[in-house]
C-alpha positions in Angstrom: -31.1 238.3 169.5 -31.1 241.2 167.1 -28.5 240.2 164.3 -28.0 236.6 163.1 -26.0 234.8 165.5 -22.4 233.5 163.6 -19.7 231.6 166.0 -16.9 230.0 164.8 -14.2 227.4 165.6 -10.7 228.5 164.3 -8.1 225.6 165.4 -4.3 225.5 164.1 -3.6 222.6 161.9 -0.6 222.1 164.7 -2.3 218.6 166.0 -5.0 216.3 165.7 -8.7 217.0 167.1 -8.6 216.3 170.8 -10.9 216.5 173.7 -10.5 220.4 174.6 -10.8 221.7 171.2 -13.6 219.3 170.5 -15.4 221.0 173.4 -14.6 224.5 171.9 -16.2 223.4 168.6 -19.1 221.6 170.0 -20.1 224.8 172.4 -19.8 227.2 169.5 -21.7 224.6 167.1 -24.7 224.3 169.9 -24.9 228.1 170.9 -25.1 228.7 167.1 -27.8 226.3 166.3 -29.8 227.3 169.6 -30.3 230.6 168.2 -30.8 229.4 164.4 -27.4 230.8 163.6 -24.2 229.8 161.5 -21.3 227.8 162.6 -17.9 228.7 161.1 -14.7 226.6 160.7 -11.8 228.3 160.1 -8.2 227.3 160.0 -5.7 229.4 161.6 -2.6 228.2 160.0 0.0 231.1 160.2 2.2 229.2 162.5 3.9 227.3 159.6 6.9 225.6 161.2 4.3 224.0 164.0 1.6 222.8 161.3 1.3 219.1 161.1 0.4 217.2 157.9 -3.0 215.8 157.9 -4.2 217.8 161.1 -6.4 219.9 159.1 -8.0 216.9 157.8 -8.4 215.5 161.0 -9.9 218.3 162.3 -13.0 218.5 159.9 -13.2 214.6 159.3 -13.6 213.8 163.1 -15.9 217.1 163.6 -18.0 215.6 161.0 -18.0 212.3 162.1 -19.5 213.7 165.1 -22.1 215.5 164.0 -20.6 218.9 164.3 -20.9 220.2 160.6 -19.9 223.9 159.7 -22.2 226.0 157.7 -18.8 227.7 156.0 -15.5 226.2 156.0 -12.3 225.7 153.6 -14.5 223.1 151.4 -17.7 224.5 152.0 -17.2 228.2 151.2 -19.3 231.3 152.1 -19.1 234.8 151.2 -16.5 235.5 153.8 -13.9 233.4 152.7 -11.0 232.6 152.0 -11.3 230.3 155.5 -7.4 229.7 155.7 -5.5 232.4 157.3 -2.6 232.2 154.7 -4.8 232.7 152.0 -5.7 236.1 153.6 -2.5 237.9 154.1 -3.4 240.7 151.5 -6.3 241.4 154.1 -4.1 242.1 157.0 -1.8 243.7 155.0 -4.5 246.0 154.0 -5.6 246.7 157.8 -2.1 247.2 158.8 -1.6 249.9 156.9 -4.8 251.1 157.4 -3.9 251.6 161.1 -0.5 253.2 160.1 -2.1 255.8 157.9 -4.3 256.8 161.2 -1.2 256.6 163.6 -2.6 253.8 165.4 0.4 251.6 164.5 4.2 252.0 163.1 7.1 250.6 161.7 9.5 248.7 164.0 13.0 248.2 162.8 14.4 246.8 166.3 16.1 243.5 165.7 15.2 240.5 167.7 18.8 241.0 169.4 18.0 244.8 170.5 14.6 243.6 171.7 15.8 240.9 173.8 18.7 243.3 175.5 15.8 245.8 176.3 13.6 243.1 177.8 16.8 241.9 180.0 17.4 245.4 181.2 14.0 246.0 182.5 14.0 242.6 184.1 17.1 243.6 185.9 15.5 246.8 187.0 12.8 245.2 188.8 10.3 245.1 186.0 8.9 241.8 186.0 6.6 242.0 183.3 8.7 243.7 180.5 7.2 245.8 177.9 8.5 247.3 174.3 10.3 250.3 175.0 8.7 252.5 172.3 12.0 253.2 170.7 10.6 253.2 166.8 7.3 254.8 167.9 9.6 258.1 168.9 11.4 257.8 165.3 10.5 261.1 163.0 9.0 260.6 159.9 12.7 261.4 158.0 14.3 258.4 160.5 11.2 256.1 159.5 11.7 257.1 155.5 15.5 256.5 155.8 14.9 252.9 157.4 12.7 252.2 154.8 15.1 253.0 152.1 17.6 251.1 153.2 15.4 248.0 153.3 16.0 247.4 157.0 13.6 244.8 158.1 10.5 245.8 159.5 7.5 244.8 161.4 4.7 246.6 162.2 3.6 247.4 165.7 0.3 248.6 167.5 0.5 251.6 169.8 -1.5 250.9 172.7 -3.5 253.8 173.8 -2.4 255.2 177.2 -4.7 255.4 180.4 -7.4 253.2 179.0 -8.8 250.0 180.8 -10.2 247.3 178.5 -13.3 245.6 179.8 -15.6 242.9 179.0 -18.4 241.0 180.2 -17.6 237.5 180.0 -20.4 234.8 179.4 -18.9 232.4 181.8 -16.8 234.7 184.1 -18.7 238.2 184.3 -16.8 241.3 184.2 -13.1 241.2 183.3 -11.0 244.1 182.7 -7.2 244.8 181.8 -4.9 247.9 182.2 -3.6 249.4 179.2 -0.2 250.2 180.9 0.4 246.7 181.6 0.3 245.5 177.9 2.7 247.3 175.9 2.9 248.1 172.1 2.7 244.8 170.2 3.5 243.6 166.7 0.6 243.1 164.5 2.4 242.3 161.3 5.7 240.4 161.4 8.4 241.3 158.9 7.8 238.4 157.0 4.2 239.7 156.2 2.7 237.0 158.5 0.0 238.5 161.1 0.1 237.6 164.7 -2.4 235.7 166.4 -4.5 238.5 167.9 -4.4 241.0 165.1 -5.8 238.1 162.6 -8.1 236.8 164.8 -9.5 240.2 165.5 -9.7 241.4 161.8 -11.2 237.9 160.8 -14.0 238.1 163.5 -15.0 241.4 162.3 -14.9 240.5 158.6 -16.8 237.2 159.2 -19.3 239.0 160.9 -18.6 236.8 164.7 -21.2 237.7 167.2 -20.0 235.3 170.0 -16.8 233.7 170.8 -16.5 230.9 172.9 -13.0 229.5 173.9 -10.9 228.0 176.4 -9.5 230.3 179.6 -6.0 230.6 178.3 -7.4 232.9 176.0 -8.6 235.7 178.5 -5.2 237.4 178.3 -5.5 237.7 174.4 -8.8 239.5 174.7 -7.8 243.2 175.4 -5.2 243.2 172.7 -8.2 242.0 170.2 -10.6 244.9 172.0 -7.8 247.2 170.9 -8.2 246.1 167.3 -11.9 246.3 167.5 -11.8 250.1 168.6 -9.2 251.1 166.2 -12.0 249.7 163.4 -14.6 251.6 165.3 -16.8 248.4 165.7 -18.4 246.5 168.3 -16.7 243.5 169.8 -18.3 240.0 170.1 -19.5 238.7 173.1 -16.7 236.3 174.7 -17.0 233.4 177.0 -13.9 231.6 178.4 -14.5 228.3 179.3 -13.0 226.8 182.8 -10.5 224.1 182.5 -11.0 220.3 181.8 -9.4 218.4 184.4 -8.2 214.6 184.9 -9.3 212.2 187.3 -6.5 213.5 189.6 -7.9 217.1 189.1 -4.8 218.4 187.1 -5.2 220.1 184.0 -6.0 218.1 180.7 -2.7 217.9 178.9 -1.8 216.3 175.5 1.2 215.1 177.7 -0.7 213.0 179.8 -0.1 209.5 179.0 -2.7 207.9 181.2 -5.8 209.3 179.1 -6.3 209.2 175.6 -6.6 212.6 174.3 -7.9 212.4 170.8 -11.1 211.9 169.2 -9.8 209.5 166.5 -8.5 207.4 169.3 -12.2 206.7 170.7 -13.4 206.6 167.2 -10.9 203.4 166.5 -11.8 202.0 170.0 -15.8 201.9 168.9 -17.2 204.6 170.7 -20.0 206.4 169.1 -20.1 209.8 167.8 -23.6 210.4 169.4 -22.1 209.3 173.0 -19.1 211.6 172.6 -21.4 214.5 171.4 -23.4 213.8 174.5 -20.7 213.6 177.0 -18.5 216.6 175.9 -21.8 218.8 175.9 -21.7 218.1 179.6 -18.1 219.3 180.3 -18.7 223.2 181.4 -22.4 223.0 181.0 -25.1 221.8 182.5 -28.7 221.4 182.0 -31.7 222.1 184.3 -32.7 218.7 186.2 -31.1 215.6 186.6 -31.1 214.1 182.8 -27.8 213.8 181.4 -28.7 211.8 178.1 -29.7 213.8 175.2 -29.9 213.8 171.7 -28.3 216.1 169.4 -31.7 217.8 168.6 -32.6 217.8 172.1 -29.1 219.6 173.1 -29.5 222.4 170.6 -32.8 223.0 171.9 -31.9 223.3 175.5 -28.4 224.7 175.0 -27.9 228.3 176.3 -25.3 230.7 177.7 -27.0 231.0 181.2 -25.8 227.5 182.2 -22.1 227.5 181.5 -20.3 226.4 184.4 -17.8 228.4 186.4 -15.9 225.4 188.0 -13.5 223.0 186.4 -15.0 219.8 184.7 -13.5 216.6 184.9 -13.1 214.2 182.0 -14.2 210.9 183.4 -13.6 208.0 181.1 -16.0 205.9 183.0 -18.9 208.0 182.5 -18.0 208.3 178.8 -18.0 204.6 178.7 -21.4 204.4 180.5 -22.7 206.8 178.2 -21.5 205.0 175.1 -22.8 201.9 176.6 -26.6 203.2 176.9 -26.3 204.5 173.4 -24.9 200.8 172.1 -28.0 199.3 173.8 -30.4 201.9 172.1 -29.3 200.9 168.7 -31.2 198.3 166.6 -29.8 194.9 166.2 -29.2 195.2 162.6 -27.3 198.7 163.4 -25.5 197.2 166.1 -24.5 194.1 164.1 -23.1 196.3 160.9 -21.4 198.0 164.0 -19.3 195.7 166.0 -18.8 193.2 163.2 -15.8 195.0 161.7 -13.9 194.6 164.9 -14.3 190.9 165.0 -13.4 190.6 161.3 -10.2 192.7 162.1 -9.4 190.3 164.6 -10.4 186.8 163.9 -10.9 184.3 160.7 -14.3 184.6 160.2 -14.4 182.2 157.3 -15.8 179.1 158.7 -18.5 180.6 160.8 -21.9 180.8 159.6 -23.7 184.1 159.5 -26.2 183.1 162.1 -23.2 181.9 164.6 -22.0 185.0 164.2 -25.2 187.1 164.5 -25.9 185.0 167.6 -22.4 185.6 168.9 -22.4 189.6 168.6 -26.0 189.8 170.4 -25.2 187.7 173.0 -23.1 191.0 174.1 -25.2 193.7 173.1 -26.5 194.3 176.7 -23.0 194.4 178.3 -20.6 195.9 175.7 -19.3 199.3 176.4 -17.4 199.9 173.1 -17.1 198.4 169.9 -13.5 197.1 170.5 -14.3 195.2 173.6 -16.3 192.5 171.7 -12.8 191.3 170.4 -11.5 190.2 174.1 -15.3 188.9 175.1 -15.7 187.0 172.0 -12.0 185.5 172.4 -13.3 181.9 174.1 -15.2 181.3 170.7 -12.2 181.8 168.8 -9.2 180.8 170.6 -8.9 177.6 172.7 -8.1 178.4 176.4 -5.1 176.9 177.9 -5.4 177.8 181.8 -8.0 179.4 183.8 -7.8 183.0 185.3 -6.0 182.5 189.1 -9.1 184.2 190.4 -11.4 181.9 188.5 -9.3 179.0 189.9 -9.9 180.3 193.4 -13.6 180.6 193.0 -13.9 177.1 191.5 -11.9 175.4 194.6 -14.4 177.5 196.9 -17.3 175.5 195.7 -18.4 172.3 197.4 -17.7 168.7 195.8 -15.3 167.2 193.6 -17.2 168.2 190.5 -16.7 164.8 189.1 -20.4 165.0 187.9 -18.9 166.7 185.2 -18.0 163.7 183.6 -21.3 162.6 183.3 -22.6 166.4 182.0 -19.4 165.9 179.5 -20.8 162.2 178.3 -24.7 163.6 177.9 -23.1 166.7 175.7 -21.4 164.4 173.6 -24.5 162.5 173.2 -26.6 165.6 171.5 -27.2 164.7 168.0 -29.0 168.1 167.2 -26.4 170.6 168.6 -28.7 173.5 169.5 -29.5 176.0 172.6 -32.5 174.2 173.3 -31.0 170.9 173.6 -28.1 172.5 176.0 -30.5 174.2 178.3 -32.6 171.0 178.7 -29.5 169.1 179.7 -28.1 171.5 182.2 -31.9 171.4 183.8 -31.6 167.3 183.8 -28.1 167.4 185.2 -29.2 169.4 187.9 -32.2 167.1 189.0 -29.8 164.0 188.6 -26.9 165.3 190.8 -29.1 167.3 193.1 -27.5 170.5 192.2 -28.9 173.7 191.7 -28.2 177.7 191.6 -24.5 178.5 191.9 -23.2 175.1 192.9 -24.7 174.2 189.1 -24.1 176.6 186.8 -20.7 178.0 187.7 -18.8 174.4 188.0 -20.3 174.3 184.2 -19.7 177.8 182.9 -16.0 177.3 184.1 -15.6 174.1 182.9 -17.0 174.7 179.4 -15.8 178.0 178.8 -12.9 179.0 181.5 -14.9 182.1 182.4 -16.4 182.8 185.5 -18.9 185.4 184.1 -20.8 185.7 180.8 -24.0 185.3 178.7 -27.0 182.8 179.1 -24.9 179.6 179.6 -26.8 177.3 176.8 -26.0 180.1 174.2 -22.2 180.0 175.2 -22.0 176.4 175.2 -23.6 176.0 171.8 -21.4 178.8 170.3 -18.2 177.5 171.8 -19.3 174.1 170.0 -19.4 170.8 170.9 -15.9 169.8 170.4 -14.3 172.5 172.0 -16.5 172.3 175.0 -15.7 168.6 175.3 -11.8 169.4 175.4 -12.3 172.3 177.6 -14.0 169.9 180.2 -11.5 167.0 179.5 -8.6 169.2 180.3 -9.8 170.6 183.5 -10.9 167.5 184.8 -7.4 166.0 183.7 -5.7 168.8 185.9 -7.9 167.7 188.9 -8.9 171.3 189.4 
């Protein structure tokens, strides 16, 4: 590629960072870095009524947490700022006036009531896609001057060239075209001085020297109006790529109103998903590498990511796959990093003041191989902090399916109580001796011991579990179940 590649992510602060706009940001970031280019984050905040307090900070903070660091943004400015649209109003005014002078745009004095009446009339006459009726386009200079002198509220409307086809070669979809006659003259600057989306975006992308624009497919219909602005400026537009939908497991479009699926990055962050895992997973939503490998570091993804591998089919947001990828990253952590990562979840859930550091570390490490995300350790560790009161029905059924009356556990309990140096090795030896004494082995030995000591059907290494629960609680657990004659 000739000129320096520059891509941007331009969210509106109308909500927090969610799955869809994370993918947009990530793909722009990866393509920019693949070509040793720049990634810009711009805030499109002109929809002031819908702006949400804290949304801007959420976008920046969570993107940086994921490892998507902008080269230029509101708190890291370059020479192309400002990076908030509300701080660029004089720029939009300048270009709107430039288009007025070139007869590419004109003042529109139509009230919202008049516009709605025209729209209704067009629909009544069979026009299913009504456009502006050009009333103000045909005003004479004298009529325009009169309205301006009267102070009539005015917007600036762009005049769409007649008999023109707007075409572009989309990185994802190939050739796309729109006919000018279907679009109609459109407002570029509102009477409030606030620019409309398509005008501001095109001006910003031009001035910030954006070379490629990757965004969701809902923006395809915006592209021809943006191409008009580039034509009016006499400059080459960026290369566009419109990504296919992300769908849920029911193959329906991912929606922030879908209550069955967490939508926001902060939710996964709070649950203890790793940023590297989310980065890896989202990179595969609408883009695929060569070969079968799916686990990549950030550096590896930057190296292999290019525009040739965008998917033309919708991508499914599979939470199970994300969780699986996250579990792989957890397993790869050093013990030191893993302990530092999961400890806050235990600290928030349980009182650790009477637990030794060695005990806590053993507890956390026994779950390292099976933990899928950080918060999960709270439930896994519950038997070690909260005394159980009853068996899960499925576990009780499992226990009753085993042969024998389990009276031998009285002897096992008594032997446990005699261990003077409570440690994993002594417990392991006792379990072996118990099997030999009562001629039990395999599931018939280990399953009753696990259930009677921990009330759990499955878990980490049995001797470690018994040690961590502690002698007193283990004996209480056995006594409680024996008394219930299970």
